N, C-alpha and C positions, 0 to 999 in steps of 0.2 A: 504493499500498498504507498502511495507517494505522502508526500507533506501535504499537498494539497487535497487528496484525497482524507486524509486524516483531521484536516481542519474542517472537511465539508461533512464531515461522518460526526463533527461534535457538536452540531447543532441535529438532534433528534425528530423524526416526524411524532406526531400525536403529543401524547401526554409520557414523552420517556424522559429520563433524566438528562440534564447537560454533564458534560466531562468538567474535572476541575480543571484541566487546560482551559477550556473554553469559560469556565466562570472568571478563572482568573483572568484571562485575557479581556474581557470586558471591564472587568473592574479596574485592570491596570490601564484602560482606555480612556476609563471616564474618571481617573484620579479616584477611587474610590468614594465618589458623589452619584448622587441620584441626578438620571437623565431630566428628571421633569423640574425639582425643585433646588438643585445642587446641593441638598442636605448630604451628612457624612453617610455612608452606608456601611452595616455590621453585618458581620457575617449571618445572624440569625433572622435577620430581617429583612433581606434583599430579595426582590422578585426579579427573574431574569423572562425577559417578553420578546417577541420579534416584533418590529414596528416597519411596515404595518405588519398584523398578525397574517400569519399561514393563510387562512379561512379569507382574508378579504385580500388575499394576490402577493403578500410579500415571501421573500426569499428565505429560505432556511438556510440562511449561510449565516456565518459570524459576524459578518459587518454590519446584517438588521438586528444581530441583539443588542439590548440595552437592560442596563439593572436601573431598578427604580425601589423607592422605598414604598414600605407598605399602604400610603396615605396615597401617593401617585399613581401605583398599580392600581388601585382599586378606580380610581378615577378614569384611568386610560379603558380599564375593562367596562366602567359602566358606559363609556363612550361608545365603546365596539360593540356593545349590545343595542344601544341605540340606532347604531349606522345598521348591523345586520338587521332590524327590528324592520328600517327603513326601504330595506329594500326588498324585505320580504311582504311587505304591503303594496309593492309597486307592481 
């Protein structure tokens, strides 16, 4: 497996777990700060999301991952649910 294939495999399909390598890379890229509000992130309360989510056409690549605090993750998921509900009603 090449390095690029390992990087792509770091972002799983469905609800699978991220690798430690992928988590570390995202946190380092964001300087251990929330992508939404810039608050410091702690190990036990960090959420990792695809932006945009795969269900909305987002790529399952490490570059599309972001780390969020619990508050920003909740708001992000609320917006995604509203967006998906709007598409279903059309």
